[in-house]
C-alpha positions as CSV (number, residue, x, y, z in Angstrom):
1,M,82.5,103.2,126.9
2,F,85.5,105.2,127.8
3,E,83.5,107.2,130.3
4,V,82.8,103.9,132.1
5,I,86.5,102.9,131.9
6,V,87.8,106.2,133.5
7,Q,85.1,106.0,136.2
8,S,86.6,102.7,137.4
9,Q,90.2,103.6,136.6
10,P,90.5,107.4,137.0
11,A,94.3,107.4,136.6
12,D,94.2,105.7,133.2
13,T,95.6,108.6,131.2
14,Q,95.5,106.9,127.8
15,S,91.7,106.3,128.1
16,L,91.3,109.9,129.3
17,E,93.2,111.1,126.2
18,I,90.9,109.2,123.9
19,L,87.9,110.5,125.8
20,K,89.1,114.1,125.5
21,E,89.5,113.7,121.7
22,A,86.0,112.3,121.4
23,Y,84.6,115.3,123.3
24,L,86.7,117.5,121.0
25,K,85.1,116.0,117.9
26,L,81.7,116.4,119.4
27,G,82.3,120.1,120.2
28,R,81.8,119.5,124.0
29,E,84.2,122.2,125.1
30,D,83.5,122.1,128.8
31,D,84.1,118.3,128.8
32,V,87.3,118.8,126.9
33,V,88.7,121.2,129.5
34,N,87.5,119.1,132.5
35,T,89.1,116.0,131.0
36,S,92.3,117.8,130.4
37,K,92.3,118.7,134.1
38,R,91.7,115.1,135.0
39,I,94.6,114.0,132.9
40,A,96.9,116.6,134.5
41,Q,95.8,115.4,138.0
42,A,96.5,111.8,137.0
43,Y,100.0,112.7,135.9
44,L,100.6,114.5,139.2
45,Q,99.6,111.5,141.1
46,Q,102.1,109.4,139.1
47,G,104.8,111.9,139.7
48,Q,105.0,113.0,136.1
49,L,105.3,116.8,136.7
50,S,106.4,117.7,133.2
51,S,103.5,115.9,131.6
52,A,101.1,117.5,134.1
53,I,102.5,121.0,133.3
54,L,102.1,120.4,129.5
55,E,98.5,119.3,130.0
56,Y,97.6,122.3,132.2
57,E,99.1,124.6,129.6
58,T,96.8,123.2,126.9
59,V,93.9,124.2,129.1
60,L,95.3,127.7,129.4
61,Q,95.5,128.0,125.6
62,R,91.7,127.5,125.6
63,R,90.9,129.4,128.8
64,P,93.7,131.8,129.7
65,E,92.0,133.0,132.8
66,D,91.2,129.6,134.4
67,K,92.1,130.3,138.1
68,D,92.2,126.6,139.1
69,V,94.8,125.8,136.4
70,R,96.9,128.8,137.3
71,A,96.8,127.8,140.9
72,A,97.7,124.2,140.1
73,L,100.7,125.4,138.0
74,K,101.9,127.7,140.8
75,E,101.7,124.8,143.3
76,I,103.7,122.6,140.9
77,E,106.3,125.3,140.6
78,R,106.5,125.7,144.4
79,K,107.1,122.0,144.9
80,A,109.6,121.8,142.1
81,S,111.5,124.9,143.1
82,G,115.2,124.2,143.9
83,A,115.1,120.9,142.0
84,A,117.6,120.8,139.1
85,A,116.2,117.6,137.6
86,P,112.9,115.8,137.4
87,S,111.9,113.7,140.3
88,A,112.7,110.0,140.1
89,P,109.2,108.9,139.2
90,D,109.0,111.6,136.6
91,A,112.3,110.6,135.1
92,V,111.3,107.0,135.0
93,A,108.0,107.8,133.4
94,M,109.7,110.0,130.8
95,A,112.1,107.2,129.9
96,S,109.2,104.8,129.6
97,V,107.3,107.1,127.2
98,S,110.5,107.5,125.2
99,S,111.1,103.8,124.8
100,H,107.6,102.5,124.3
101,T,105.4,105.2,122.7
102,T,107.6,106.8,120.1
103,M,108.9,103.7,118.4
104,T,109.5,104.1,114.6
105,R,109.3,101.4,111.9
106,R,112.3,99.2,112.0
107,K,113.3,95.6,111.2
108,P,113.0,93.5,114.4
109,R,116.0,91.6,115.6
110,A,115.9,87.9,114.8
111,V,115.0,85.8,117.8
112,T,116.7,82.4,118.0
113,S,115.4,80.8,121.2
114,V,112.5,80.9,123.5
115,E,114.8,82.0,126.3
116,E,115.4,85.3,124.5
117,V,111.7,86.1,124.3
118,D,110.0,88.1,127.1
119,D,106.5,86.8,126.5
120,G,105.3,87.5,130.0
121,R,105.8,84.0,131.4
122,K,108.0,85.0,134.4
123,T,105.5,87.8,135.4
124,L,102.5,85.5,135.1
125,Y,104.2,82.8,137.1
126,K,104.7,85.3,139.9
127,I,101.2,86.5,139.7
128,F,99.5,83.1,139.6
129,V,101.9,80.6,141.2
130,E,103.9,82.6,143.8
131,T,100.7,84.1,145.2
132,K,99.3,80.5,145.4
133,I,96.3,81.2,143.1
134,I,97.2,78.1,141.1
135,T,99.8,75.4,141.5
136,A,103.1,75.2,139.5
137,G,101.8,72.0,138.0
138,D,98.7,73.7,136.7
139,F,100.7,76.5,135.3
140,D,103.0,74.2,133.4
141,I,100.1,72.3,131.9
142,C,98.3,75.4,130.8
143,W,101.3,77.4,129.5
144,R,102.3,76.8,125.9
145,N,105.6,77.8,124.5
146,V,105.2,79.4,121.1
147,D,107.1,78.1,118.0
148,L,108.8,81.2,116.7
149,S,109.7,79.6,113.4
150,A,106.2,78.6,112.5
151,S,103.5,80.8,110.8
152,P,100.3,80.2,112.8
153,T,97.2,79.4,110.7
154,N,95.0,80.5,113.6
155,A,95.2,82.6,116.7
156,I,97.1,80.8,119.5
157,E,94.9,80.5,122.6
158,P,96.2,82.7,125.5
159,F,97.2,81.3,128.8
160,I,94.2,82.6,130.8
161,Q,91.8,81.1,128.3
162,T,93.5,77.7,128.7
163,L,93.2,78.1,132.5
164,H,89.5,78.7,132.1
165,D,89.0,75.8,129.6
166,K,90.7,73.3,132.0
167,G,88.6,74.5,135.0
168,V,91.7,75.9,136.8
169,Y,90.7,79.6,137.1
170,T,87.8,81.4,135.5
171,I,88.3,83.9,132.7
172,E,86.5,86.6,134.6
173,K,88.9,86.4,137.6
174,S,91.9,86.2,135.3
175,L,90.8,89.3,133.3
176,R,90.3,91.3,136.5
177,L,93.7,90.1,137.7
178,M,95.4,91.1,134.4
179,S,93.9,94.5,134.5
180,D,94.7,95.1,138.2
181,K,98.3,93.9,138.1
182,S,99.2,95.6,134.8
183,R,97.1,98.7,135.4
184,V,95.9,98.3,131.8
185,A,92.2,99.0,131.4
186,Y,89.7,96.3,130.4
187,L,87.7,96.9,127.3
188,P,84.7,94.8,126.2
189,L,85.4,94.2,122.5
190,D,81.9,92.8,121.9
191,C,80.6,96.4,122.4
192,Y,83.1,98.0,120.1
193,D,82.8,98.8,116.4
194,M,86.2,97.5,115.2
195,D,88.2,98.6,112.2
196,M,89.0,95.3,110.5
197,D,91.0,97.0,107.7
198,L,93.3,98.5,110.3
199,A,93.9,95.0,111.8
200,R,94.7,93.6,108.3
201,G,97.5,96.3,107.9
202,F,99.5,94.4,110.6
203,P,101.3,91.1,110.1
204,A,99.0,88.2,110.5
205,D,101.7,86.0,112.0
206,V,102.4,88.5,114.8
207,C,98.7,89.0,115.6
208,R,97.9,85.2,115.6
209,R,101.1,84.2,117.5
210,W,100.5,86.5,120.4
211,C,96.7,86.8,120.1
212,V,96.8,90.6,119.8
213,L,94.3,92.7,117.8
214,P,94.8,96.3,116.6
215,F,91.2,97.4,116.5
216,D,90.9,101.1,116.1
217,R,92.9,104.3,115.3
218,M,92.5,107.4,117.4
219,S,94.5,110.4,116.2
220,K,98.1,109.3,116.1
221,A,97.5,106.2,118.3
222,I,96.4,102.7,117.5
223,L,94.3,100.8,120.1
224,V,95.4,97.1,120.6
225,A,93.6,94.4,122.5
226,T,95.5,91.7,124.4
227,A,94.9,89.0,127.0
228,N,98.5,89.2,128.2
229,P,99.6,92.8,128.9
230,F,103.0,91.5,130.1
231,N,104.0,90.2,126.7
232,Q,106.9,92.5,125.8
233,Q,107.7,90.5,122.7
234,A,104.3,91.2,121.3
235,V,104.8,94.9,122.0
236,K,108.2,94.9,120.1
237,E,106.9,93.0,117.1
238,L,103.7,95.0,116.7
239,S,105.6,98.3,117.2
240,A,108.0,97.3,114.5
241,A,105.1,97.3,112.0
242,T,103.9,100.9,112.6
243,T,105.1,104.4,113.4
244,H,102.0,105.1,115.5
245,R,101.9,105.0,119.2
246,L,100.2,101.8,120.6
247,L,97.6,102.0,123.3
248,W,97.0,98.6,124.9
249,Y,93.8,97.2,126.5
250,V,93.0,94.0,128.2
251,A,90.2,92.1,126.5
252,A,88.5,88.6,126.6
253,P,90.6,86.0,124.7
254,N,87.6,84.6,122.9
255,D,86.6,88.1,121.6
256,I,90.1,88.6,120.3
257,M,90.4,85.2,118.6
258,V,86.9,85.6,116.9
259,N,87.9,88.9,115.5
260,L,91.3,87.7,114.4
261,R,89.6,85.0,112.4
262,K,87.4,87.6,110.7
263,A,90.4,89.9,110.0
264,F,92.7,87.1,108.6
265,R,90.7,84.5,106.7
């Protein structure tokens, strides 16, 4: 499955990391090395020089005489010579990693109003309305503001599912749009053997309210499915419940909701 994902999205470093670990567990040494090289190249394309160097160095630990890796490191050194600080894209990427992937367990700040919640509404409005995919009226009809004071008894239907149900915009097109705009890979949950016990270790209210599903653990990372990859409030609340890094994937809303019902009966 992850081989298919990285074929369509070769710069998806988190899927490449998972694929590398799978190869490692299977003892496929050549594939581990080749995937590490792909990860390093993806980091280079994103301007994350320090991450690329670290990845290349892991290859040298396995194969010290790898000429391609040594040449790549020399090329990075040549480009970076004379620079006293990381390039702007690299600095931004490093700040992003620091703020989003190394969060520790903490008590979330109390939210008192809908205006304080970054649930992705503004971004989705730009994507769907300002590009004239749907009208502002259709957006307002299909968008539902979440009651933060209530404990949902079932998963709240995501915006793109409501669009589909009302015949405004098909779920297939919305999922493709979500993945393209967010650069978060799509993953078909109906083909995945999910870890329901893992999901039950997270707050049911958070999972139901934002329709997010932690579905597997890979090393020190937890894989999470969402139909709204722009929902930063969901990221904050779910991150507060774990010390693990969260890796997000776009998935079909119905698949998420069905499995949330199984996890939290």
